[in-house]
C-alpha positions as a Markdown table, in Angstrom:
| # | Residue | x | y | z |
|---|---|---|---|---|
| 1 | Met | -147.7 | -43.2 | -1.3 |
| 2 | Val | -146.1 | -43.4 | -4.8 |
| 3 | Gly | -149.4 | -42.2 | -6.3 |
| 4 | Leu | -149.5 | -39.2 | -4.0 |
| 5 | Leu | -145.9 | -38.2 | -4.8 |
| 6 | Arg | -146.7 | -38.4 | -8.5 |
| 7 | Leu | -149.2 | -35.5 | -8.2 |
| 8 | Pro | -148.2 | -32.2 | -9.9 |
| 9 | Asn | -145.8 | -30.2 | -7.9 |
| 10 | Glu | -148.3 | -27.4 | -7.4 |
| 11 | Leu | -150.7 | -29.9 | -5.6 |
| 12 | Leu | -147.8 | -31.4 | -3.6 |
| 13 | Ala | -146.8 | -27.9 | -2.4 |
| 14 | Ile | -150.4 | -27.3 | -1.1 |
| 15 | Ile | -150.5 | -30.7 | 0.7 |
| 16 | Phe | -147.0 | -30.3 | 2.2 |
| 17 | Asp | -147.8 | -26.8 | 3.4 |
| 18 | Gly | -150.7 | -28.2 | 5.5 |
| 19 | Leu | -148.4 | -30.6 | 7.4 |
| 20 | Asp | -146.8 | -29.6 | 10.7 |
| 21 | Ala | -143.1 | -30.2 | 11.2 |
| 22 | Gln | -143.5 | -33.7 | 12.6 |
| 23 | Gly | -145.9 | -34.8 | 9.9 |
| 24 | Phe | -143.6 | -33.4 | 7.1 |
| 25 | Ser | -140.5 | -35.0 | 8.6 |
| 26 | Ala | -142.4 | -38.4 | 9.0 |
| 27 | Leu | -143.4 | -38.2 | 5.3 |
| 28 | Arg | -139.8 | -37.6 | 4.3 |
| 29 | Leu | -138.7 | -40.7 | 6.2 |
| 30 | Thr | -141.1 | -43.1 | 4.5 |
| 31 | Ser | -138.8 | -43.8 | 1.5 |
| 32 | Lys | -136.0 | -42.5 | -0.6 |
| 33 | Tyr | -138.5 | -41.6 | -3.2 |
| 34 | Ala | -140.5 | -39.5 | -0.8 |
| 35 | Lys | -137.4 | -37.8 | 0.5 |
| 36 | Leu | -136.4 | -36.9 | -3.1 |
| 37 | Ala | -139.9 | -35.7 | -4.0 |
| 38 | Thr | -140.2 | -33.5 | -1.0 |
| 39 | Leu | -136.7 | -32.0 | -1.3 |
| 40 | Pro | -137.8 | -28.7 | -3.0 |
| 41 | Ala | -140.5 | -28.2 | -0.4 |
| 42 | Phe | -138.1 | -29.1 | 2.4 |
| 43 | Ile | -135.5 | -26.5 | 1.2 |
| 44 | Ser | -138.1 | -23.8 | 0.8 |
| 45 | Arg | -139.6 | -24.5 | 4.2 |
| 46 | Tyr | -136.5 | -24.8 | 6.3 |
| 47 | Phe | -133.6 | -23.1 | 4.6 |
| 48 | Gln | -134.7 | -19.6 | 3.5 |
| 49 | Thr | -133.8 | -18.4 | 7.0 |
| 50 | Arg | -131.0 | -20.1 | 9.0 |
| 51 | Tyr | -130.4 | -19.5 | 12.7 |
| 52 | Thr | -127.0 | -19.8 | 14.4 |
| 53 | Met | -125.3 | -19.0 | 17.7 |
| 54 | Leu | -121.7 | -18.4 | 18.7 |
| 55 | Ser | -120.8 | -22.0 | 19.5 |
| 56 | Arg | -118.5 | -24.2 | 17.5 |
| 57 | Leu | -121.2 | -26.8 | 16.8 |
| 58 | Ser | -123.7 | -24.2 | 15.5 |
| 59 | Leu | -121.2 | -22.3 | 13.4 |
| 60 | Glu | -119.7 | -25.4 | 11.8 |
| 61 | Asn | -123.2 | -26.5 | 11.0 |
| 62 | Leu | -123.8 | -23.1 | 9.3 |
| 63 | Val | -120.7 | -23.4 | 7.2 |
| 64 | Glu | -121.6 | -26.9 | 6.1 |
| 65 | Ile | -125.1 | -25.7 | 5.0 |
| 66 | Ala | -123.6 | -22.7 | 3.2 |
| 67 | Arg | -121.3 | -25.0 | 1.2 |
| 68 | His | -124.1 | -27.4 | 0.3 |
| 69 | Pro | -125.0 | -27.2 | -3.4 |
| 70 | Asp | -128.8 | -27.3 | -2.7 |
| 71 | Phe | -129.2 | -25.8 | 0.7 |
| 72 | Gly | -126.7 | -23.0 | 0.5 |
| 73 | Pro | -128.3 | -21.2 | -2.5 |
| 74 | Ala | -131.7 | -21.3 | -0.8 |
| 75 | Val | -130.6 | -19.2 | 2.3 |
| 76 | Arg | -131.8 | -15.6 | 2.0 |
| 77 | Thr | -131.6 | -14.6 | 5.7 |
| 78 | Leu | -129.0 | -15.4 | 8.4 |
| 79 | Glu | -130.1 | -14.8 | 11.9 |
| 80 | Ile | -127.4 | -14.6 | 14.6 |
| 81 | Cys | -129.1 | -15.6 | 17.8 |
| 82 | Thr | -127.9 | -14.4 | 21.2 |
| 83 | Asp | -128.1 | -17.8 | 22.9 |
| 84 | His | -124.9 | -18.1 | 24.9 |
| 85 | Phe | -123.3 | -19.7 | 28.0 |
| 86 | Val | -122.5 | -17.7 | 31.1 |
| 87 | Glu | -119.7 | -18.2 | 33.6 |
| 88 | Phe | -122.2 | -18.6 | 36.5 |
| 89 | Pro | -125.4 | -20.2 | 35.3 |
| 90 | Asp | -128.5 | -19.5 | 37.4 |
| 91 | Leu | -130.5 | -22.7 | 37.7 |
| 92 | Glu | -133.4 | -21.0 | 39.5 |
| 93 | Phe | -134.1 | -18.3 | 37.0 |
| 94 | His | -135.5 | -20.5 | 34.2 |
| 95 | Ile | -137.7 | -17.8 | 32.7 |
| 96 | Ala | -134.8 | -15.6 | 31.8 |
| 97 | Arg | -133.2 | -18.5 | 30.0 |
| 98 | His | -136.1 | -18.5 | 27.6 |
| 99 | Glu | -136.8 | -14.8 | 27.4 |
| 100 | Gly | -136.8 | -14.8 | 23.5 |
| 101 | Asp | -139.3 | -17.6 | 23.5 |
| 102 | Ile | -141.7 | -15.5 | 25.6 |
| 103 | Leu | -141.1 | -12.4 | 23.4 |
| 104 | Leu | -141.9 | -14.4 | 20.3 |
| 105 | Ala | -145.2 | -15.6 | 21.8 |
| 106 | Ile | -146.2 | -12.1 | 22.6 |
| 107 | Gln | -145.2 | -10.9 | 19.1 |
| 108 | Glu | -147.3 | -13.5 | 17.5 |
| 109 | Gly | -150.3 | -12.7 | 19.6 |
| 110 | Arg | -150.1 | -15.9 | 21.7 |
| 111 | Cys | -150.2 | -16.1 | 25.5 |
| 112 | Pro | -146.7 | -16.6 | 26.9 |
| 113 | Pro | -146.3 | -20.3 | 27.7 |
| 114 | Ala | -147.1 | -21.3 | 31.3 |
| 115 | Val | -144.4 | -24.0 | 30.9 |
| 116 | Val | -141.3 | -22.5 | 29.6 |
| 117 | Val | -140.5 | -24.0 | 26.2 |
| 118 | Gly | -137.1 | -25.0 | 24.8 |
| 119 | Ser | -137.9 | -23.8 | 21.3 |
| 120 | Met | -140.8 | -21.9 | 19.7 |
| 121 | Asp | -139.8 | -21.6 | 16.1 |
| 122 | Asp | -136.4 | -23.2 | 15.5 |
| 123 | Ala | -136.4 | -26.6 | 17.1 |
| 124 | His | -135.0 | -29.4 | 15.1 |
| 125 | Ser | -137.5 | -32.1 | 14.5 |
| 126 | Ser | -137.1 | -35.2 | 16.7 |
| 127 | Ala | -138.0 | -37.3 | 13.7 |
| 128 | Glu | -134.6 | -36.4 | 12.2 |
| 129 | Glu | -132.4 | -36.7 | 15.2 |
| 130 | Asp | -130.9 | -40.0 | 14.2 |
| 131 | Gln | -129.2 | -38.5 | 11.1 |
| 132 | Ser | -125.4 | -38.4 | 11.2 |
| 133 | Pro | -123.6 | -35.2 | 12.0 |
| 134 | Gly | -122.7 | -34.9 | 8.4 |
| 135 | Glu | -126.3 | -34.4 | 7.6 |
| 136 | Glu | -127.1 | -31.8 | 10.3 |
| 137 | Gly | -127.8 | -29.4 | 7.5 |
| 138 | Arg | -130.8 | -31.5 | 6.6 |
| 139 | Arg | -132.4 | -31.0 | 9.9 |
| 140 | Thr | -135.4 | -28.8 | 10.2 |
| 141 | Asp | -135.5 | -25.4 | 11.7 |
| 142 | Lys | -139.2 | -25.6 | 12.8 |
| 143 | Gly | -140.5 | -28.4 | 14.9 |
| 144 | Ser | -142.7 | -29.4 | 17.8 |
| 145 | Phe | -142.7 | -27.5 | 21.1 |
| 146 | Leu | -140.2 | -28.9 | 23.5 |
| 147 | Ser | -141.1 | -28.3 | 27.1 |
| 148 | Gln | -138.8 | -27.6 | 30.0 |
| 149 | Asp | -139.1 | -31.3 | 30.8 |
| 150 | Ser | -136.6 | -31.8 | 28.0 |
| 151 | Tyr | -133.9 | -30.5 | 30.3 |
| 152 | Glu | -134.9 | -32.1 | 33.6 |
| 153 | Ala | -131.6 | -33.9 | 33.9 |
| 154 | Ala | -129.2 | -32.4 | 36.4 |
| 155 | Leu | -126.8 | -29.8 | 35.2 |
| 156 | Asp | -123.6 | -31.3 | 33.9 |
| 157 | Lys | -121.3 | -28.6 | 35.3 |
| 158 | Val | -118.2 | -30.0 | 33.5 |
| 159 | Ala | -119.9 | -30.0 | 30.1 |
| 160 | Tyr | -121.4 | -26.6 | 30.6 |
| 161 | Thr | -118.1 | -25.0 | 31.7 |
| 162 | Ser | -116.4 | -26.6 | 28.8 |
| 163 | Leu | -118.9 | -25.1 | 26.4 |
| 164 | Trp | -118.6 | -21.7 | 28.1 |
| 165 | Glu | -114.7 | -21.8 | 27.8 |
| 166 | Glu | -115.0 | -22.9 | 24.1 |
| 167 | Gln | -117.4 | -20.0 | 23.5 |
| 168 | Glu | -115.0 | -17.5 | 25.0 |
| 169 | His | -112.1 | -19.0 | 22.9 |
| 170 | Ile | -113.8 | -18.8 | 19.5 |
| 171 | Ile | -114.9 | -15.2 | 20.3 |
| 172 | Thr | -111.5 | -13.9 | 21.5 |
| 173 | Ser | -109.5 | -15.9 | 18.9 |
| 174 | Gly | -111.5 | -14.6 | 15.9 |
| 175 | Leu | -112.8 | -18.1 | 15.0 |
| 176 | Ala | -116.4 | -17.0 | 15.4 |
| 177 | Gln | -115.8 | -14.1 | 13.0 |
| 178 | Ala | -114.0 | -16.5 | 10.6 |
| 179 | Tyr | -116.9 | -19.0 | 10.6 |
| 180 | Ile | -119.5 | -16.3 | 9.8 |
| 181 | Thr | -117.3 | -14.7 | 7.2 |
| 182 | Gln | -116.9 | -18.0 | 5.4 |
| 183 | Ala | -120.6 | -18.7 | 5.6 |
| 184 | Leu | -121.5 | -15.3 | 4.1 |
| 185 | Ile | -119.0 | -15.8 | 1.3 |
| 186 | Ser | -120.5 | -19.2 | 0.5 |
| 187 | Leu | -124.1 | -18.0 | 0.8 |
| 188 | Thr | -124.4 | -16.6 | -2.7 |
| 189 | Asn | -128.0 | -15.5 | -2.4 |
| 190 | Ile | -127.9 | -14.0 | 1.1 |
| 191 | Glu | -130.0 | -10.8 | 1.4 |
| 192 | Ala | -130.3 | -10.1 | 5.1 |
| 193 | Val | -128.6 | -10.6 | 8.4 |
| 194 | Val | -130.5 | -10.3 | 11.7 |
| 195 | Ile | -129.3 | -10.2 | 15.3 |
| 196 | Ser | -132.1 | -11.3 | 17.6 |
| 197 | Asn | -133.1 | -13.3 | 20.6 |
| 198 | Met | -136.5 | -14.2 | 19.2 |
| 199 | His | -135.7 | -17.7 | 18.0 |
| 200 | Arg | -133.8 | -20.8 | 19.2 |
| 201 | Pro | -131.1 | -22.2 | 16.9 |
| 202 | Trp | -130.7 | -25.9 | 16.6 |
| 203 | Gly | -127.3 | -25.7 | 18.4 |
| 204 | Ala | -129.0 | -24.2 | 21.6 |
| 205 | Leu | -131.3 | -27.3 | 21.8 |
| 206 | Ala | -128.4 | -29.7 | 21.2 |
| 207 | His | -126.3 | -28.1 | 23.9 |
| 208 | Gly | -129.3 | -28.0 | 26.3 |
| 209 | Arg | -129.7 | -31.8 | 26.0 |
| 210 | Gln | -125.9 | -32.2 | 26.4 |
| 211 | Thr | -125.6 | -30.1 | 29.6 |
| 212 | Gly | -129.1 | -30.4 | 31.2 |
| 213 | Leu | -129.5 | -26.6 | 30.9 |
| 214 | Pro | -130.0 | -24.7 | 27.6 |
| 215 | Pro | -127.9 | -21.6 | 27.0 |
| 216 | Thr | -129.6 | -18.3 | 27.9 |
| 217 | Asn | -131.0 | -15.8 | 25.4 |
| 218 | Ser | -131.7 | -13.2 | 28.1 |
| 219 | Leu | -130.2 | -9.8 | 27.6 |
| 220 | Asp | -131.2 | -8.0 | 30.7 |
| 221 | Asp | -128.5 | -9.1 | 33.1 |
| 222 | Tyr | -125.3 | -7.0 | 33.4 |
| 223 | Glu | -123.2 | -10.0 | 32.3 |
| 224 | Glu | -125.1 | -10.2 | 29.0 |
| 225 | Val | -124.3 | -6.7 | 27.8 |
| 226 | Pro | -120.7 | -7.3 | 26.9 |
| 227 | Phe | -121.7 | -10.4 | 25.1 |
| 228 | Leu | -124.1 | -8.5 | 22.9 |
| 229 | Gly | -121.4 | -6.0 | 22.0 |
| 230 | Gln | -119.2 | -8.9 | 20.9 |
| 231 | Val | -122.0 | -10.3 | 18.7 |
| 232 | Leu | -122.4 | -6.9 | 17.1 |
| 233 | Arg | -118.7 | -6.4 | 16.4 |
| 234 | Ile | -118.2 | -10.0 | 15.1 |
| 235 | Thr | -121.2 | -9.8 | 12.8 |
| 236 | Leu | -120.5 | -6.4 | 11.3 |
| 237 | Thr | -116.8 | -7.3 | 10.8 |
| 238 | Ala | -117.8 | -10.5 | 9.1 |
| 239 | Ile | -120.2 | -8.7 | 6.8 |
| 240 | Ala | -117.5 | -6.1 | 5.9 |
| 241 | Thr | -114.8 | -8.8 | 5.4 |
| 242 | Ser | -117.0 | -11.1 | 3.3 |
| 243 | Gly | -118.2 | -8.5 | 0.8 |
| 244 | Ala | -121.6 | -10.2 | 0.8 |
| 245 | Ala | -124.1 | -8.3 | -1.2 |
| 246 | Leu | -126.6 | -7.8 | 1.7 |
| 247 | Ser | -129.5 | -5.4 | 1.4 |
| 248 | Ser | -130.7 | -5.5 | 4.9 |
| 249 | Leu | -129.4 | -5.6 | 8.5 |
| 250 | Ala | -131.8 | -5.8 | 11.5 |
| 251 | Ile | -130.6 | -5.6 | 15.1 |
| 252 | Thr | -133.7 | -6.4 | 17.1 |
| 253 | Ala | -132.3 | -8.2 | 20.1 |
| 254 | Gly | -133.9 | -7.0 | 23.3 |
| 255 | Gly | -135.1 | -8.0 | 26.7 |
| 256 | Leu | -138.5 | -8.1 | 28.4 |
| 257 | Tyr | -137.6 | -5.0 | 30.3 |
| 258 | Gly | -135.3 | -3.2 | 27.9 |
| 259 | Ala | -133.6 | -3.0 | 24.6 |
| 260 | Ile | -130.1 | -2.2 | 23.3 |
| 261 | Thr | -128.6 | 1.0 | 24.5 |
| 262 | Pro | -126.8 | 3.1 | 21.9 |
| 263 | Asp | -123.5 | 3.0 | 23.7 |
| 264 | Ile | -123.4 | -0.7 | 22.8 |
| 265 | Leu | -123.9 | 0.0 | 19.2 |
| 266 | Arg | -121.3 | 2.8 | 18.8 |
| 267 | Pro | -118.2 | 1.3 | 17.2 |
| 268 | Ser | -114.7 | 2.0 | 18.5 |
| 269 | Glu | -112.6 | 4.2 | 16.2 |
| 270 | Ser | -110.7 | 1.2 | 14.8 |
| 271 | His | -114.0 | -0.6 | 14.1 |
| 272 | Phe | -115.5 | 2.5 | 12.7 |
| 273 | Gln | -112.8 | 2.8 | 10.1 |
| 274 | Tyr | -113.2 | -0.9 | 9.2 |
| 275 | Tyr | -117.0 | -0.6 | 8.8 |
| 276 | Lys | -116.4 | 1.7 | 5.9 |
| 277 | Asn | -116.0 | -1.5 | 4.0 |
| 278 | Leu | -119.6 | -2.5 | 4.5 |
| 279 | Pro | -121.2 | -3.3 | 1.2 |
| 280 | Pro | -122.9 | -0.4 | -0.6 |
| 281 | Ser | -125.8 | -2.7 | -1.3 |
| 282 | Leu | -126.7 | -2.6 | 2.5 |
| 283 | Thr | -129.5 | 0.0 | 2.3 |
| 284 | Glu | -132.0 | -1.1 | 4.9 |
| 285 | Leu | -131.4 | -0.9 | 8.6 |
| 286 | Ala | -133.7 | -1.8 | 11.5 |
| 287 | Leu | -132.8 | -1.0 | 15.1 |
| 288 | Asn | -134.4 | -1.8 | 18.4 |
| 289 | Val | -133.0 | 0.7 | 20.9 |
| 290 | Ser | -133.8 | 1.7 | 24.4 |
| 291 | Ala | -134.8 | 5.3 | 25.3 |
| 292 | Lys | -132.9 | 4.6 | 28.5 |
| 293 | Ala | -129.2 | 5.3 | 28.5 |
| 294 | Thr | -126.5 | 3.3 | 30.2 |
| 295 | Arg | -125.2 | 4.9 | 33.4 |
| 296 | Arg | -122.5 | 7.5 | 32.5 |
| 297 | Ala | -123.7 | 7.5 | 28.8 |
| 298 | Glu | -126.8 | 9.7 | 29.2 |
| 299 | Asp | -125.2 | 12.7 | 27.5 |
| 300 | Arg | -124.0 | 10.6 | 24.6 |
| 301 | Trp | -127.4 | 8.8 | 23.8 |
| 302 | Ala | -128.0 | 10.6 | 20.5 |
| 303 | Asp | -124.3 | 10.9 | 19.5 |
| 304 | Asp | -123.8 | 7.1 | 20.0 |
| 305 | Leu | -126.9 | 6.2 | 18.0 |
| 306 | Ser | -126.3 | 8.7 | 15.1 |
| 307 | Ala | -122.6 | 7.6 | 14.9 |
| 308 | Phe | -123.7 | 4.0 | 14.4 |
| 309 | Ile | -126.4 | 4.8 | 11.8 |
| 310 | Gly | -123.9 | 7.1 | 10.0 |
| 311 | Val | -121.8 | 4.0 | 9.2 |
| 312 | Phe | -124.4 | 3.0 | 6.6 |
| 313 | Arg | -123.7 | 5.5 | 3.9 |
| 314 | Gln | -126.3 | 4.3 | 1.4 |
| 315 | Leu | -129.2 | 3.9 | 3.7 |
| 316 | Thr | -132.6 | 4.2 | 2.0 |
| 317 | Gln | -134.8 | 2.6 | 4.6 |
| 318 | Leu | -134.5 | 3.2 | 8.4 |
| 319 | Asp | -136.8 | 1.4 | 10.9 |
| 320 | Leu | -136.2 | 2.7 | 14.4 |
| 321 | Ile | -137.9 | 1.2 | 17.5 |
| 322 | Ile | -137.3 | 3.4 | 20.6 |
| 323 | Lys | -138.5 | 1.4 | 23.5 |
| 324 | Pro | -139.7 | 3.8 | 26.3 |
| 325 | Asp | -138.0 | 3.9 | 29.7 |
| 326 | Asn | -140.4 | 2.3 | 32.2 |
| 327 | Phe | -139.5 | 5.0 | 34.7 |
| 328 | Asp | -139.7 | 7.9 | 32.3 |
| 329 | Pro | -142.0 | 6.9 | 29.4 |
| 330 | Gln | -142.2 | 10.4 | 28.0 |
| 331 | Val | -138.6 | 11.0 | 27.4 |
| 332 | Asp | -138.2 | 12.7 | 24.0 |
| 333 | Arg | -135.2 | 11.1 | 22.3 |
| 334 | Leu | -136.1 | 12.2 | 18.8 |
| 335 | Lys | -135.5 | 15.8 | 19.8 |
| 336 | Gln | -131.9 | 14.9 | 20.5 |
| 337 | Leu | -131.4 | 12.5 | 17.6 |
| 338 | Ala | -133.2 | 14.1 | 14.6 |
| 339 | Pro | -130.8 | 17.0 | 14.2 |
| 340 | Lys | -127.8 | 14.7 | 14.1 |
| 341 | Leu | -129.1 | 12.3 | 11.4 |
| 342 | Gln | -128.1 | 13.3 | 7.9 |
| 343 | Leu | -129.4 | 10.6 | 5.5 |
| 344 | Pro | -129.1 | 11.9 | 1.9 |
| 345 | Asn | -130.6 | 8.8 | 0.3 |
| 346 | Leu | -133.5 | 8.1 | 2.8 |
| 347 | Gln | -136.7 | 7.0 | 1.1 |
| 348 | Gly | -138.5 | 5.2 | 3.8 |
| 349 | Leu | -138.7 | 5.9 | 7.6 |
| 350 | Gly | -140.4 | 3.7 | 10.2 |
| 351 | Leu | -140.7 | 5.0 | 13.7 |
| 352 | Tyr | -142.0 | 2.7 | 16.4 |
| 353 | Arg | -143.0 | 3.3 | 20.1 |
| 354 | Ala | -141.3 | 6.7 | 20.3 |
| 355 | Tyr | -142.5 | 9.7 | 22.2 |
| 356 | Cys | -141.8 | 13.0 | 20.5 |
| 357 | Ser | -143.0 | 16.4 | 19.5 |
| 358 | Val | -144.5 | 17.0 | 16.0 |
| 359 | Gln | -142.1 | 19.9 | 15.6 |
| 360 | Asp | -139.1 | 17.6 | 15.7 |
| 361 | Leu | -140.7 | 14.9 | 13.6 |
| 362 | Gly | -141.9 | 17.4 | 11.0 |
| 363 | Ala | -138.5 | 19.1 | 10.8 |
| 364 | Phe | -136.9 | 15.7 | 10.2 |
| 365 | Ile | -139.4 | 14.8 | 7.4 |
| 366 | Val | -139.0 | 18.2 | 5.7 |
| 367 | Arg | -135.2 | 18.1 | 5.9 |
| 368 | His | -135.4 | 14.8 | 3.9 |
| 369 | Lys | -138.1 | 15.9 | 1.4 |
| 370 | Ala | -135.8 | 15.6 | -1.6 |
| 371 | Thr | -135.8 | 11.8 | -1.2 |
| 372 | Leu | -138.3 | 10.7 | 1.4 |
| 373 | Gln | -141.3 | 8.8 | 0.0 |
| 374 | Ser | -143.0 | 7.1 | 2.9 |
| 375 | Val | -143.2 | 7.3 | 6.7 |
| 376 | Thr | -144.7 | 4.7 | 9.0 |
| 377 | Leu | -145.6 | 5.7 | 12.6 |
| 378 | Val | -146.5 | 2.9 | 15.0 |
| 379 | Arg | -147.5 | 3.6 | 18.6 |
| 380 | Val | -145.9 | 7.0 | 18.4 |
| 381 | Gly | -147.1 | 9.4 | 21.1 |
| 382 | Val | -146.8 | 13.1 | 20.6 |
| 383 | Ser | -146.9 | 15.8 | 23.3 |
| 384 | Gly | -149.9 | 18.0 | 22.9 |
| 385 | Gly | -153.4 | 17.5 | 21.6 |
| 386 | Ile | -155.0 | 16.8 | 18.2 |
| 387 | Gly | -154.0 | 20.3 | 17.0 |
| 388 | His | -150.4 | 19.1 | 17.0 |
| 389 | Trp | -151.2 | 16.2 | 14.5 |
| 390 | Arg | -153.1 | 18.7 | 12.3 |
| 391 | Ser | -150.2 | 21.0 | 12.3 |
| 392 | Leu | -147.9 | 18.1 | 11.2 |
| 393 | Phe | -150.3 | 17.1 | 8.4 |
| 394 | Ala | -150.4 | 20.8 | 7.3 |
| 395 | Leu | -146.6 | 21.0 | 7.3 |
| 396 | Ile | -146.3 | 17.9 | 5.1 |
| 397 | Arg | -149.1 | 19.1 | 2.8 |
| 398 | Asp | -147.2 | 22.3 | 2.2 |
| 399 | His | -143.7 | 20.8 | 1.8 |
| 400 | Leu | -144.1 | 17.2 | 0.7 |
| 401 | Pro | -147.7 | 16.4 | -0.4 |
| 402 | Gly | -146.7 | 13.3 | -2.3 |
| 403 | Leu | -145.5 | 11.6 | 0.9 |
| 404 | Glu | -147.3 | 8.4 | 2.0 |
| 405 | Leu | -147.9 | 8.4 | 5.7 |
| 406 | Ser | -149.1 | 5.3 | 7.6 |
| 407 | Ile | -150.5 | 5.8 | 11.1 |
| 408 | Lys | -151.0 | 2.8 | 13.4 |
| 409 | Arg | -152.2 | 3.2 | 17.0 |
| 410 | Cys | -150.6 | 6.6 | 17.6 |
| 411 | Thr | -151.7 | 9.0 | 20.4 |
| 412 | Ala | -151.9 | 12.7 | 21.1 |
| 413 | Gly | -151.6 | 13.7 | 24.8 |
| 414 | Gly | -152.4 | 10.2 | 25.8 |
| 415 | Leu | -155.5 | 9.9 | 23.7 |
| 416 | Ala | -155.8 | 7.6 | 20.6 |
| 417 | Leu | -155.5 | 9.3 | 17.2 |
| 418 | Leu | -158.5 | 8.3 | 15.1 |
| 419 | Cys | -159.6 | 8.8 | 11.5 |
| 420 | Arg | -163.3 | 9.2 | 10.6 |
| 421 | Val | -164.2 | 6.9 | 7.7 |
| 422 | Glu | -167.6 | 6.4 | 6.0 |
| 423 | His | -168.7 | 2.8 | 5.6 |
| 424 | Glu | -171.9 | 1.2 | 4.4 |
| 425 | Asn | -173.0 | 0.8 | 8.0 |
| 426 | Gly | -172.3 | 4.5 | 8.7 |
| 427 | Glu | -169.5 | 6.5 | 10.2 |
| 428 | Glu | -166.6 | 4.7 | 11.9 |
| 429 | Phe | -163.4 | 5.7 | 13.5 |
| 430 | Glu | -160.2 | 3.8 | 12.9 |
| 431 | Asp | -156.8 | 3.9 | 14.7 |
| 432 | Cys | -154.9 | 2.5 | 11.7 |
| 433 | Phe | -155.1 | 4.5 | 8.5 |
| 434 | Asp | -153.1 | 5.9 | 5.6 |
| 435 | Val | -152.8 | 9.5 | 4.5 |
| 436 | Gly | -151.1 | 11.3 | 1.6 |
| 437 | Gly | -150.4 | 11.4 | -2.1 |
| 438 | Ser | -151.8 | 14.8 | -2.8 |
| 439 | Arg | -152.6 | 18.2 | -1.2 |
| 440 | Glu | -156.3 | 17.4 | -1.3 |
| 441 | Ala | -155.7 | 14.1 | 0.6 |
| 442 | Trp | -153.8 | 15.9 | 3.3 |
| 443 | Ala | -156.5 | 18.7 | 3.6 |
| 444 | Thr | -159.2 | 16.0 | 4.0 |
| 445 | Ala | -157.2 | 14.2 | 6.6 |
| 446 | Ile | -156.8 | 17.3 | 8.7 |
| 447 | Gln | -160.6 | 17.5 | 8.8 |
| 448 | Val | -161.4 | 13.9 | 9.6 |
| 449 | Ile | -158.8 | 13.1 | 12.3 |
| 450 | Lys | -159.7 | 13.3 | 16.0 |
| 451 | Thr | -158.7 | 11.9 | 19.4 |
| 452 | Arg | -160.7 | 9.9 | 21.8 |
């Protein structure tokens, strides 16, 4: 073992990278020398992204890590997970309690697990469970899959209710905001904050073992909507208060059947004034929003979303996922939103899953031609046939020929948009291709695109 650990760091990094979480943790437990030798790999592997939830245990662990002289400087991304306790837990609806786990499996191209798991990407390794609470920061974020059997014990209603009451207290008292603010101040190299339900923080697993039922990360039930609004306000206020030099904010939390509706995003007037203190370094924003509006907020859909986006004055990159309404998949929200967005520094636009007209999309692109450099369209459907895409390409050719456009699985009138490409084996058609850079490139693209 000593001979292995005396290998050059480059070779050790390759070896450690091939170990799963349990193997890596077992190696670290073999000796103090092994633990010291693997520390750089351990920090790189488990501390670049930290996951937390709005519970005292999880937030205290985050602050402890942030203050640690080795672990704190390694953190680049803080992910606020939506795992939380509810007043009336549903013991029968297990799948909803692990909705983020299912979404993560789908995103990674895996089949959703037949047996609901307790953690997909952020379990803390069982090999390190015996460490003292003071060493929680040393626990791993990635570990072996924990099946639902981990929570087969009967629900401890007293313990669960106590945690729910504690959660409500730290939210209403401002403690949650204070914890996150302190962590952001201490995390000197933090670059990004994410609000998501795609991962399980260590605290959720610990609480699941404690109560017999893990906290839910579902966001589809009516009772979860107010909670998500609280997470948003707490996180944004903490960012503004801390002065952390963030460059990126991603709000990607969503459910199997929906996403965030813009009325949840829109800040109150008092919060809107406070968010003016958001750091000017925050130039990248990613949003996952639903094309469906909350009841009685239909007329405000575009106003609510544009008001939130307008908070970020220095925005250079906007990635916008507009999840279609299952009952009206062809609702055109860009028509309402595009005229309201004035982004004077916008350089990159990503539009995902939206349904729109090329006239509205083209008008938005041309209006930002002074700064816009790249556009990515993924699963965007346009009304009309191939001629509409050709007219869009012609518009960009005439007004912004240097623009780089990336097309990925887009459609026209329900048919796939394809690009004809010459390969060694003959002519092929691809649904993912790049266009742009010159007038000639746009002229060629107009000739070689088709639908099928």
